[in-house]
PyMOL Python script that loads the backbone (N, CA, C, O; Angstrom):
from pymol import cmd

cmd.read_pdbstr("""\
ATOM      1  N   MET A   1      72.276 125.175 109.235  1.00  0.00           N
ATOM      2  CA  MET A   1      72.090 124.039 108.349  1.00  0.00           C
ATOM      3  C   MET A   1      73.377 123.222 108.260  1.00  0.00           C
ATOM      4  O   MET A   1      73.341 121.991 108.260  1.00  0.00           O
ATOM      5  N   ARG A   2      74.496 123.907 108.187  1.00  0.00           N
ATOM      6  CA  ARG A   2      75.770 123.206 108.073  1.00  0.00           C
ATOM      7  C   ARG A   2      76.053 122.361 109.314  1.00  0.00           C
ATOM      8  O   ARG A   2      76.558 121.244 109.202  1.00  0.00           O
ATOM      9  N   ALA A   3      75.729 122.891 110.494  1.00  0.00           N
ATOM     10  CA  ALA A   3      75.944 122.132 111.727  1.00  0.00           C
ATOM     11  C   ALA A   3      75.090 120.867 111.733  1.00  0.00           C
ATOM     12  O   ALA A   3      75.548 119.816 112.180  1.00  0.00           O
ATOM     13  N   PHE A   4      73.857 120.959 111.242  1.00  0.00           N
ATOM     14  CA  PHE A   4      72.981 119.794 111.173  1.00  0.00           C
ATOM     15  C   PHE A   4      73.577 118.731 110.258  1.00  0.00           C
ATOM     16  O   PHE A   4      73.525 117.540 110.566  1.00  0.00           O
ATOM     17  N   ALA A   5      74.142 119.163 109.132  1.00  0.00           N
ATOM     18  CA  ALA A   5      74.744 118.216 108.190  1.00  0.00           C
ATOM     19  C   ALA A   5      75.914 117.481 108.845  1.00  0.00           C
ATOM     20  O   ALA A   5      76.108 116.287 108.617  1.00  0.00           O
ATOM     21  N   LYS A   6      76.695 118.201 109.660  1.00  0.00           N
ATOM     22  CA  LYS A   6      77.822 117.559 110.336  1.00  0.00           C
ATOM     23  C   LYS A   6      77.330 116.511 111.321  1.00  0.00           C
ATOM     24  O   LYS A   6      77.879 115.411 111.387  1.00  0.00           O
ATOM     25  N   ASP A   7      76.285 116.850 112.096  1.00  0.00           N
ATOM     26  CA  ASP A   7      75.734 115.905 113.057  1.00  0.00           C
ATOM     27  C   ASP A   7      75.188 114.679 112.351  1.00  0.00           C
ATOM     28  O   ASP A   7      75.379 113.552 112.807  1.00  0.00           O
ATOM     29  N   GLU A   8      74.514 114.904 111.247  1.00  0.00           N
ATOM     30  CA  GLU A   8      73.944 113.793 110.493  1.00  0.00           C
ATOM     31  C   GLU A   8      75.066 112.906 109.961  1.00  0.00           C
ATOM     32  O   GLU A   8      74.967 111.680 109.980  1.00  0.00           O
ATOM     33  N   GLU A   9      76.145 113.553 109.480  1.00  0.00           N
ATOM     34  CA  GLU A   9      77.281 112.808 108.941  1.00  0.00           C
ATOM     35  C   GLU A   9      77.931 111.972 110.041  1.00  0.00           C
ATOM     36  O   GLU A   9      78.297 110.820 109.807  1.00  0.00           O
ATOM     37  N   ARG A  10      78.076 112.531 111.217  1.00  0.00           N
ATOM     38  CA  ARG A  10      78.673 111.795 112.334  1.00  0.00           C
ATOM     39  C   ARG A  10      77.826 110.594 112.708  1.00  0.00           C
ATOM     40  O   ARG A  10      78.356 109.519 112.993  1.00  0.00           O
ATOM     41  N   GLY A  11      76.524 110.770 112.709  1.00  0.00           N
ATOM     42  CA  GLY A  11      75.626 109.662 113.028  1.00  0.00           C
ATOM     43  C   GLY A  11      75.761 108.539 112.028  1.00  0.00           C
ATOM     44  O   GLY A  11      75.749 107.364 112.396  1.00  0.00           O
ATOM     45  N   THR A  12      75.890 108.895 110.769  1.00  0.00           N
ATOM     46  CA  THR A  12      76.044 107.893 109.724  1.00  0.00           C
ATOM     47  C   THR A  12      77.343 107.139 109.897  1.00  0.00           C
ATOM     48  O   THR A  12      77.374 105.917 109.750  1.00  0.00           O
ATOM     49  N   LYS A  13      78.417 107.848 110.207  1.00  0.00           N
ATOM     50  CA  LYS A  13      79.708 107.193 110.370  1.00  0.00           C
ATOM     51  C   LYS A  13      79.684 106.229 111.541  1.00  0.00           C
ATOM     52  O   LYS A  13      80.229 105.130 111.448  1.00  0.00           O
ATOM     53  N   SER A  14      79.060 106.623 112.643  1.00  0.00           N
ATOM     54  CA  SER A  14      79.027 105.724 113.788  1.00  0.00           C
ATOM     55  C   SER A  14      78.199 104.484 113.475  1.00  0.00           C
ATOM     56  O   SER A  14      78.513 103.390 113.945  1.00  0.00           O
ATOM     57  N   MET A  15      77.147 104.650 112.686  1.00  0.00           N
ATOM     58  CA  MET A  15      76.341 103.495 112.296  1.00  0.00           C
ATOM     59  C   MET A  15      77.155 102.573 111.395  1.00  0.00           C
ATOM     60  O   MET A  15      77.059 101.351 111.510  1.00  0.00           O
ATOM     61  N   GLU A  16      77.962 103.154 110.494  1.00  0.00           N
ATOM     62  CA  GLU A  16      78.788 102.341 109.618  1.00  0.00           C
ATOM     63  C   GLU A  16      79.749 101.505 110.434  1.00  0.00           C
ATOM     64  O   GLU A  16      79.959 100.331 110.130  1.00  0.00           O
ATOM     65  N   ARG A  17      80.336 102.087 111.464  1.00  0.00           N
ATOM     66  CA  ARG A  17      81.295 101.354 112.273  1.00  0.00           C
ATOM     67  C   ARG A  17      80.613 100.209 113.004  1.00  0.00           C
ATOM     68  O   ARG A  17      81.199  99.135 113.137  1.00  0.00           O
ATOM     69  N   ASN A  18      79.396 100.409 113.477  1.00  0.00           N
ATOM     70  CA  ASN A  18      78.679  99.328 114.143  1.00  0.00           C
ATOM     71  C   ASN A  18      78.387  98.206 113.167  1.00  0.00           C
ATOM     72  O   ASN A  18      78.519  97.032 113.513  1.00  0.00           O
ATOM     73  N   ASP A  19      77.990  98.555 111.947  1.00  0.00           N
ATOM     74  CA  ASP A  19      77.720  97.541 110.935  1.00  0.00           C
ATOM     75  C   ASP A  19      79.002  96.847 110.505  1.00  0.00           C
ATOM     76  O   ASP A  19      79.002  95.647 110.232  1.00  0.00           O
ATOM     77  N   SER A  20      80.093  97.599 110.445  1.00  0.00           N
ATOM     78  CA  SER A  20      81.347  97.030 109.969  1.00  0.00           C
ATOM     79  C   SER A  20      81.886  95.981 110.927  1.00  0.00           C
ATOM     80  O   SER A  20      82.563  95.043 110.505  1.00  0.00           O
ATOM     81  N   ALA A  21      81.593  96.130 112.208  1.00  0.00           N
ATOM     82  CA  ALA A  21      82.062  95.147 113.176  1.00  0.00           C
ATOM     83  C   ALA A  21      81.413  93.796 112.912  1.00  0.00           C
ATOM     84  O   ALA A  21      82.003  92.755 113.202  1.00  0.00           O
ATOM     85  N   ALA A  22      80.211  93.806 112.368  1.00  0.00           N
ATOM     86  CA  ALA A  22      79.502  92.563 112.090  1.00  0.00           C
ATOM     87  C   ALA A  22      79.936  91.938 110.765  1.00  0.00           C
ATOM     88  O   ALA A  22      79.693  90.752 110.540  1.00  0.00           O
ATOM     89  N   GLN A  23      80.567  92.706 109.893  1.00  0.00           N
ATOM     90  CA  GLN A  23      80.989  92.197 108.592  1.00  0.00           C
ATOM     91  C   GLN A  23      82.221  91.310 108.752  1.00  0.00           C
ATOM     92  O   GLN A  23      83.002  91.460 109.692  1.00  0.00           O
ATOM     93  N   ASP A  24      82.371  90.392 107.816  1.00  0.00           N
ATOM     94  CA  ASP A  24      83.593  89.607 107.824  1.00  0.00           C
ATOM     95  C   ASP A  24      84.730  90.470 107.270  1.00  0.00           C
ATOM     96  O   ASP A  24      84.470  91.417 106.528  1.00  0.00           O
ATOM     97  N   PRO A  25      85.964  90.165 107.610  1.00  0.00           N
ATOM     98  CA  PRO A  25      87.100  91.019 107.220  1.00  0.00           C
ATOM     99  C   PRO A  25      87.239  91.211 105.707  1.00  0.00           C
ATOM    100  O   PRO A  25      87.637  92.287 105.262  1.00  0.00           O
ATOM    101  N   ALA A  26      86.921  90.195 104.916  1.00  0.00           N
ATOM    102  CA  ALA A  26      87.079  90.313 103.463  1.00  0.00           C
ATOM    103  C   ALA A  26      86.101  91.333 102.880  1.00  0.00           C
ATOM    104  O   ALA A  26      86.484  92.150 102.043  1.00  0.00           O
ATOM    105  N   SER A  27      84.856  91.289 103.313  1.00  0.00           N
ATOM    106  CA  SER A  27      83.882  92.247 102.785  1.00  0.00           C
ATOM    107  C   SER A  27      84.149  93.642 103.327  1.00  0.00           C
ATOM    108  O   SER A  27      83.941  94.628 102.620  1.00  0.00           O
ATOM    109  N   ARG A  28      84.606  93.741 104.568  1.00  0.00           N
ATOM    110  CA  ARG A  28      84.966  95.042 105.145  1.00  0.00           C
ATOM    111  C   ARG A  28      86.136  95.641 104.371  1.00  0.00           C
ATOM    112  O   ARG A  28      86.149  96.840 104.093  1.00  0.00           O
ATOM    113  N   LEU A  29      87.117  94.812 104.024  1.00  0.00           N
ATOM    114  CA  LEU A  29      88.278  95.263 103.265  1.00  0.00           C
ATOM    115  C   LEU A  29      87.850  95.780 101.891  1.00  0.00           C
ATOM    116  O   LEU A  29      88.329  96.820 101.439  1.00  0.00           O
ATOM    117  N   ALA A  30      86.961  95.061 101.237  1.00  0.00           N
ATOM    118  CA  ALA A  30      86.468  95.491  99.927  1.00  0.00           C
ATOM    119  C   ALA A  30      85.723  96.822 100.038  1.00  0.00           C
ATOM    120  O   ALA A  30      85.894  97.702  99.194  1.00  0.00           O
ATOM    121  N   ALA A  31      84.902  96.971 101.070  1.00  0.00           N
ATOM    122  CA  ALA A  31      84.157  98.217 101.262  1.00  0.00           C
ATOM    123  C   ALA A  31      85.103  99.390 101.534  1.00  0.00           C
ATOM    124  O   ALA A  31      84.887 100.494 101.036  1.00  0.00           O
ATOM    125  N   LEU A  32      86.136  99.149 102.313  1.00  0.00           N
ATOM    126  CA  LEU A  32      87.110 100.210 102.604  1.00  0.00           C
ATOM    127  C   LEU A  32      87.863 100.626 101.353  1.00  0.00           C
ATOM    128  O   LEU A  32      88.131 101.809 101.145  1.00  0.00           O
ATOM    129  N   ARG A  33      88.200  99.653 100.526  1.00  0.00           N
ATOM    130  CA  ARG A  33      88.915  99.988  99.278  1.00  0.00           C
ATOM    131  C   ARG A  33      88.041 100.828  98.348  1.00  0.00           C
ATOM    132  O   ARG A  33      88.522 101.763  97.708  1.00  0.00           O
ATOM    133  N   VAL A  34      86.759 100.487  98.279  1.00  0.00           N
ATOM    134  CA  VAL A  34      85.838 101.272  97.448  1.00  0.00           C
ATOM    135  C   VAL A  34      85.739 102.703  97.988  1.00  0.00           C
ATOM    136  O   VAL A  34      85.806 103.669  97.228  1.00  0.00           O
ATOM    137  N   GLU A  35      85.579 102.823  99.299  1.00  0.00           N
ATOM    138  CA  GLU A  35      85.482 104.153  99.901  1.00  0.00           C
ATOM    139  C   GLU A  35      86.772 104.956  99.689  1.00  0.00           C
ATOM    140  O   GLU A  35      86.725 106.166  99.472  1.00  0.00           O
ATOM    141  N   HIS A  36      87.912 104.278  99.752  1.00  0.00           N
ATOM    142  CA  HIS A  36      89.207 104.936  99.535  1.00  0.00           C
ATOM    143  C   HIS A  36      89.293 105.481  98.111  1.00  0.00           C
ATOM    144  O   HIS A  36      89.749 106.604  97.895  1.00  0.00           O
ATOM    145  N   ARG A  37      88.851 104.674  97.141  1.00  0.00           N
ATOM    146  CA  ARG A  37      88.846 105.139  95.737  1.00  0.00           C
ATOM    147  C   ARG A  37      87.874 106.297  95.545  1.00  0.00           C
ATOM    148  O   ARG A  37      88.169 107.248  94.821  1.00  0.00           O
ATOM    149  N   ASP A  38      86.719 106.215  96.193  1.00  0.00           N
ATOM    150  CA  ASP A  38      85.737 107.299  96.101  1.00  0.00           C
ATOM    151  C   ASP A  38      86.302 108.602  96.657  1.00  0.00           C
ATOM    152  O   ASP A  38      86.059 109.678  96.111  1.00  0.00           O
ATOM    153  N   LEU A  39      87.051 108.496  97.737  1.00  0.00           N
ATOM    154  CA  LEU A  39      87.674 109.696  98.308  1.00  0.00           C
ATOM    155  C   LEU A  39      88.709 110.268  97.353  1.00  0.00           C
ATOM    156  O   LEU A  39      88.855 111.486  97.258  1.00  0.00           O
ATOM    157  N   ASP A  40      89.425 109.409  96.649  1.00  0.00           N
ATOM    158  CA  ASP A  40      90.374 109.873  95.628  1.00  0.00           C
ATOM    159  C   ASP A  40      89.662 110.751  94.602  1.00  0.00           C
ATOM    160  O   ASP A  40      90.136 111.834  94.258  1.00  0.00           O
ATOM    161  N   VAL A  41      88.533 110.275  94.125  1.00  0.00           N
ATOM    162  CA  VAL A  41      87.758 111.010  93.129  1.00  0.00           C
ATOM    163  C   VAL A  41      87.256 112.332  93.708  1.00  0.00           C
ATOM    164  O   VAL A  41      87.310 113.369  93.046  1.00  0.00           O
ATOM    165  N   ALA A  42      86.772 112.286  94.940  1.00  0.00           N
ATOM    166  CA  ALA A  42      86.252 113.496  95.581  1.00  0.00           C
ATOM    167  C   ALA A  42      87.361 114.529  95.796  1.00  0.00           C
ATOM    168  O   ALA A  42      87.151 115.725  95.590  1.00  0.00           O
ATOM    169  N   ILE A  43      88.528 114.065  96.207  1.00  0.00           N
ATOM    170  CA  ILE A  43      89.660 114.975  96.423  1.00  0.00           C
ATOM    171  C   ILE A  43      90.091 115.605  95.106  1.00  0.00           C
ATOM    172  O   ILE A  43      90.344 116.809  95.046  1.00  0.00           O
ATOM    173  N   ASP A  44      90.178 114.806  94.058  1.00  0.00           N
ATOM    174  CA  ASP A  44      90.547 115.347  92.744  1.00  0.00           C
ATOM    175  C   ASP A  44      89.522 116.365  92.251  1.00  0.00           C
ATOM    176  O   ASP A  44      89.887 117.399  91.693  1.00  0.00           O
ATOM    177  N   ALA A  45      88.254 116.073  92.455  1.00  0.00           N
ATOM    178  CA  ALA A  45      87.204 117.004  92.028  1.00  0.00           C
ATOM    179  C   ALA A  45      87.288 118.310  92.810  1.00  0.00           C
ATOM    180  O   ALA A  45      87.112 119.390  92.246  1.00  0.00           O
ATOM    181  N   LEU A  46      87.553 118.209  94.096  1.00  0.00           N
ATOM    182  CA  LEU A  46      87.662 119.405  94.928  1.00  0.00           C
ATOM    183  C   LEU A  46      88.876 120.232  94.536  1.00  0.00           C
ATOM    184  O   LEU A  46      88.811 121.461  94.503  1.00  0.00           O
ATOM    185  N   ARG A  47      89.981 119.562  94.239  1.00  0.00           N
ATOM    186  CA  ARG A  47      91.200 120.271  93.815  1.00  0.00           C
ATOM    187  C   ARG A  47      90.998 121.002  92.492  1.00  0.00           C
ATOM    188  O   ARG A  47      91.583 122.063  92.274  1.00  0.00           O
ATOM    189  N   SER A  48      90.185 120.448  91.622  1.00  0.00           N
ATOM    190  CA  SER A  48      90.004 121.038  90.291  1.00  0.00           C
ATOM    191  C   SER A  48      89.118 122.276  90.305  1.00  0.00           C
ATOM    192  O   SER A  48      89.014 122.981  89.301  1.00  0.00           O
ATOM    193  N   MET A  49      88.474 122.544  91.451  1.00  0.00           N
ATOM    194  CA  MET A  49      87.634 123.736  91.552  1.00  0.00           C
ATOM    195  C   MET A  49      88.512 124.988  91.546  1.00  0.00           C
ATOM    196  O   MET A  49      89.687 124.945  91.909  1.00  0.00           O
ATOM    197  N   ALA A  50      87.906 126.111  91.121  1.00  0.00           N
ATOM    198  CA  ALA A  50      88.642 127.375  91.055  1.00  0.00           C
ATOM    199  C   ALA A  50      89.147 127.797  92.433  1.00  0.00           C
ATOM    200  O   ALA A  50      90.295 128.221  92.569  1.00  0.00           O
ATOM    201  N   ALA A  51      88.307 127.684  93.443  1.00  0.00           N
ATOM    202  CA  ALA A  51      88.690 128.039  94.812  1.00  0.00           C
ATOM    203  C   ALA A  51      88.287 126.889  95.742  1.00  0.00           C
ATOM    204  O   ALA A  51      87.236 126.938  96.380  1.00  0.00           O
ATOM    205  N   PRO A  52      89.132 125.853  95.811  1.00  0.00           N
ATOM    206  CA  PRO A  52      88.766 124.695  96.623  1.00  0.00           C
ATOM    207  C   PRO A  52      88.703 125.035  98.112  1.00  0.00           C
ATOM    208  O   PRO A  52      89.467 125.866  98.602  1.00  0.00           O
ATOM    209  N   ASP A  53      87.798 124.392  98.808  1.00  0.00           N
ATOM    210  CA  ASP A  53      87.649 124.554 100.252  1.00  0.00           C
ATOM    211  C   ASP A  53      88.786 123.767 100.920  1.00  0.00           C
ATOM    212  O   ASP A  53      88.764 122.537 100.957  1.00  0.00           O
ATOM    213  N   GLN A  54      89.765 124.490 101.440  1.00  0.00           N
ATOM    214  CA  GLN A  54      90.946 123.850 102.004  1.00  0.00           C
ATOM    215  C   GLN A  54      90.625 123.006 103.238  1.00  0.00           C
ATOM    216  O   GLN A  54      91.241 121.964 103.461  1.00  0.00           O
ATOM    217  N   LEU A  55      89.664 123.458 104.031  1.00  0.00           N
ATOM    218  CA  LEU A  55      89.278 122.701 105.221  1.00  0.00           C
ATOM    219  C   LEU A  55      88.641 121.369 104.828  1.00  0.00           C
ATOM    220  O   LEU A  55      88.965 120.326 105.397  1.00  0.00           O
ATOM    221  N   GLN A  56      87.745 121.412 103.865  1.00  0.00           N
ATOM    222  CA  GLN A  56      87.099 120.183 103.396  1.00  0.00           C
ATOM    223  C   GLN A  56      88.131 119.252 102.764  1.00  0.00           C
ATOM    224  O   GLN A  56      88.075 118.036 102.950  1.00  0.00           O
ATOM    225  N   LEU A  57      89.070 119.825 102.019  1.00  0.00           N
ATOM    226  CA  LEU A  57      90.123 119.039 101.392  1.00  0.00           C
ATOM    227  C   LEU A  57      90.964 118.333 102.458  1.00  0.00           C
ATOM    228  O   LEU A  57      91.290 117.155 102.318  1.00  0.00           O
ATOM    229  N   ALA A  58      91.309 119.054 103.510  1.00  0.00           N
ATOM    230  CA  ALA A  58      92.095 118.460 104.598  1.00  0.00           C
ATOM    231  C   ALA A  58      91.316 117.344 105.285  1.00  0.00           C
ATOM    232  O   ALA A  58      91.892 116.312 105.628  1.00  0.00           O
ATOM    233  N   ARG A  59      90.022 117.537 105.490  1.00  0.00           N
ATOM    234  CA  ARG A  59      89.200 116.506 106.127  1.00  0.00           C
ATOM    235  C   ARG A  59      89.130 115.244 105.270  1.00  0.00           C
ATOM    236  O   ARG A  59      89.217 114.127 105.781  1.00  0.00           O
ATOM    237  N   LEU A  60      88.972 115.435 103.967  1.00  0.00           N
ATOM    238  CA  LEU A  60      88.908 114.275 103.077  1.00  0.00           C
ATOM    239  C   LEU A  60      90.238 113.521 103.073  1.00  0.00           C
ATOM    240  O   LEU A  60      90.258 112.290 103.072  1.00  0.00           O
ATOM    241  N   LYS A  61      91.336 114.256 103.071  1.00  0.00           N
ATOM    242  CA  LYS A  61      92.653 113.615 103.089  1.00  0.00           C
ATOM    243  C   LYS A  61      92.872 112.844 104.386  1.00  0.00           C
ATOM    244  O   LYS A  61      93.423 111.743 104.368  1.00  0.00           O
ATOM    245  N   LYS A  62      92.446 113.414 105.506  1.00  0.00           N
ATOM    246  CA  LYS A  62      92.571 112.720 106.792  1.00  0.00           C
ATOM    247  C   LYS A  62      91.761 111.439 106.798  1.00  0.00           C
ATOM    248  O   LYS A  62      92.229 110.395 107.253  1.00  0.00           O
ATOM    249  N   ARG A  63      90.541 111.529 106.288  1.00  0.00           N
ATOM    250  CA  ARG A  63      89.674 110.346 106.225  1.00  0.00           C
ATOM    251  C   ARG A  63      90.313 109.278 105.348  1.00  0.00           C
ATOM    252  O   ARG A  63      90.265 108.090 105.667  1.00  0.00           O
ATOM    253  N   LYS A  64      90.911 109.707 104.244  1.00  0.00           N
ATOM    254  CA  LYS A  64      91.553 108.776 103.330  1.00  0.00           C
ATOM    255  C   LYS A  64      92.734 108.074 104.016  1.00  0.00           C
ATOM    256  O   LYS A  64      92.940 106.876 103.823  1.00  0.00           O
ATOM    257  N   LEU A  65      93.505 108.815 104.812  1.00  0.00           N
ATOM    258  CA  LEU A  65      94.621 108.219 105.538  1.00  0.00           C
ATOM    259  C   LEU A  65      94.143 107.222 106.596  1.00  0.00           C
ATOM    260  O   LEU A  65      94.752 106.170 106.785  1.00  0.00           O
ATOM    261  N   ARG A  66      93.043 107.564 107.287  1.00  0.00           N
ATOM    262  CA  ARG A  66      92.488 106.631 108.267  1.00  0.00           C
ATOM    263  C   ARG A  66      92.030 105.346 107.587  1.00  0.00           C
ATOM    264  O   ARG A  66      92.232 104.250 108.110  1.00  0.00           O
ATOM    265  N   LEU A  67      91.411 105.492 106.414  1.00  0.00           N
ATOM    266  CA  LEU A  67      90.984 104.310 105.671  1.00  0.00           C
ATOM    267  C   LEU A  67      92.185 103.467 105.253  1.00  0.00           C
ATOM    268  O   LEU A  67      92.149 102.239 105.326  1.00  0.00           O
ATOM    269  N   LYS A  68      93.243 104.135 104.816  1.00  0.00           N
ATOM    270  CA  LYS A  68      94.451 103.426 104.398  1.00  0.00           C
ATOM    271  C   LYS A  68      95.022 102.623 105.565  1.00  0.00           C
ATOM    272  O   LYS A  68      95.440 101.478 105.390  1.00  0.00           O
ATOM    273  N   ASP A  69      95.040 103.226 106.754  1.00  0.00           N
ATOM    274  CA  ASP A  69      95.530 102.522 107.936  1.00  0.00           C
ATOM    275  C   ASP A  69      94.653 101.321 108.266  1.00  0.00           C
ATOM    276  O   ASP A  69      95.161 100.247 108.589  1.00  0.00           O
ATOM    277  N   GLU A  70      93.347 101.499 108.188  1.00  0.00           N
ATOM    278  CA  GLU A  70      92.431 100.399 108.484  1.00  0.00           C
ATOM    279  C   GLU A  70      92.568  99.282 107.450  1.00  0.00           C
ATOM    280  O   GLU A  70      92.483  98.102 107.791  1.00  0.00           O
ATOM    281  N   ILE A  71      92.776  99.650 106.206  1.00  0.00           N
ATOM    282  CA  ILE A  71      92.996  98.659 105.143  1.00  0.00           C
ATOM    283  C   ILE A  71      94.266  97.865 105.442  1.00  0.00           C
ATOM    284  O   ILE A  71      94.285  96.642 105.302  1.00  0.00           O
ATOM    285  N   ALA A  72      95.322  98.559 105.854  1.00  0.00           N
ATOM    286  CA  ALA A  72      96.588  97.886 106.166  1.00  0.00           C
ATOM    287  C   ALA A  72      96.413  96.895 107.319  1.00  0.00           C
ATOM    288  O   ALA A  72      96.964  95.795 107.277  1.00  0.00           O
ATOM    289  N   VAL A  73      95.656  97.272 108.337  1.00  0.00           N
ATOM    290  CA  VAL A  73      95.414  96.372 109.473  1.00  0.00           C
ATOM    291  C   VAL A  73      94.678  95.125 109.008  1.00  0.00           C
ATOM    292  O   VAL A  73      95.049  94.010 109.375  1.00  0.00           O
ATOM    293  N   LEU A  74      93.639  95.307 108.206  1.00  0.00           N
ATOM    294  CA  LEU A  74      92.872  94.152 107.731  1.00  0.00           C
ATOM    295  C   LEU A  74      93.704  93.265 106.809  1.00  0.00           C
ATOM    296  O   LEU A  74      93.568  92.042 106.843  1.00  0.00           O
ATOM    297  N   GLU A  75      94.561  93.866 105.988  1.00  0.00           N
ATOM    298  CA  GLU A  75      95.422  93.062 105.124  1.00  0.00           C
ATOM    299  C   GLU A  75      96.426  92.270 105.950  1.00  0.00           C
ATOM    300  O   GLU A  75      96.745  91.130 105.613  1.00  0.00           O
ATOM    301  N   ASP A  76      96.927  92.867 107.034  1.00  0.00           N
ATOM    302  CA  ASP A  76      97.851  92.152 107.914  1.00  0.00           C
ATOM    303  C   ASP A  76      97.169  90.958 108.586  1.00  0.00           C
ATOM    304  O   ASP A  76      97.801  89.930 108.829  1.00  0.00           O
ATOM    305  N   LEU A  77      95.878  91.103 108.883  1.00  0.00           N
ATOM    306  CA  LEU A  77      95.147  89.991 109.503  1.00  0.00           C
ATOM    307  C   LEU A  77      95.010  88.798 108.557  1.00  0.00           C
ATOM    308  O   LEU A  77      94.885  87.658 109.005  1.00  0.00           O
ATOM    309  N   LYS A  78      95.034  89.058 107.260  1.00  0.00           N
ATOM    310  CA  LYS A  78      94.910  87.976 106.276  1.00  0.00           C
ATOM    311  C   LYS A  78      96.152  87.103 106.232  1.00  0.00           C
ATOM    312  O   LYS A  78      96.081  85.924 105.885  1.00  0.00           O
ATOM    313  N   ILE A  79      97.305  87.696 106.589  1.00  0.00           N
ATOM    314  CA  ILE A  79      98.567  86.970 106.518  1.00  0.00           C
ATOM    315  C   ILE A  79      98.842  86.320 107.881  1.00  0.00           C
ATOM    316  O   ILE A  79      98.959  87.023 108.885  1.00  0.00           O
ATOM    317  N   PRO A  80      98.946  85.005 107.926  1.00  0.00           N
ATOM    318  CA  PRO A  80      99.174  84.357 109.222  1.00  0.00           C
ATOM    319  C   PRO A  80     100.594  84.625 109.727  1.00  0.00           C
ATOM    320  O   PRO A  80     101.544  84.740 108.951  1.00  0.00           O
ATOM    321  N   ASP A  81     100.702  84.719 111.043  1.00  0.00           N
ATOM    322  CA  ASP A  81     102.011  84.895 111.654  1.00  0.00           C
ATOM    323  C   ASP A  81     102.700  83.525 111.695  1.00  0.00           C
ATOM    324  O   ASP A  81     102.160  82.560 112.237  1.00  0.00           O
ATOM    325  N   ILE A  82     103.875  83.461 111.126  1.00  0.00           N
ATOM    326  CA  ILE A  82     104.631  82.208 111.109  1.00  0.00           C
ATOM    327  C   ILE A  82     105.910  82.439 111.935  1.00  0.00           C
ATOM    328  O   ILE A  82     106.725  83.306 111.622  1.00  0.00           O
ATOM    329  N   ILE A  83     106.048  81.671 112.949  1.00  0.00           N
ATOM    330  CA  ILE A  83     107.246  81.788 113.786  1.00  0.00           C
ATOM    331  C   ILE A  83     108.318  80.919 113.165  1.00  0.00           C
ATOM    332  O   ILE A  83     108.151  79.710 113.007  1.00  0.00           O
ATOM    333  N   ALA A  84     109.431  81.562 112.814  1.00  0.00           N
ATOM    334  CA  ALA A  84     110.512  80.828 112.138  1.00  0.00           C
ATOM    335  C   ALA A  84     111.501  80.288 113.124  1.00  0.00           C
ATOM    336  O   ALA A  84     112.475  79.644 112.733  1.00  0.00           O
TER     337      ALA A  84
END
""", "prot")
cmd.dss("prot")
cmd.show_as("cartoon", "prot")
cmd.util.cbc("prot")
cmd.orient("prot")
């Protein structure tokens, strides 16, 4: 059952990426920020458990870092390059 959940999760993520390519950068940035905040909540909830799943915690943290990097790229695109 757990393997099926992982496959389903991967399929969802790949679909999100296909949809995200069609989104404009501003709405994609807003969606990434929401997901980043949601991961914060999920990580805090997992940490507060008596015996947190360290593997799941590491995966959530990695995902959060990837989102942070993607947010930074999109924010950089908003700022025009000015040659001085």
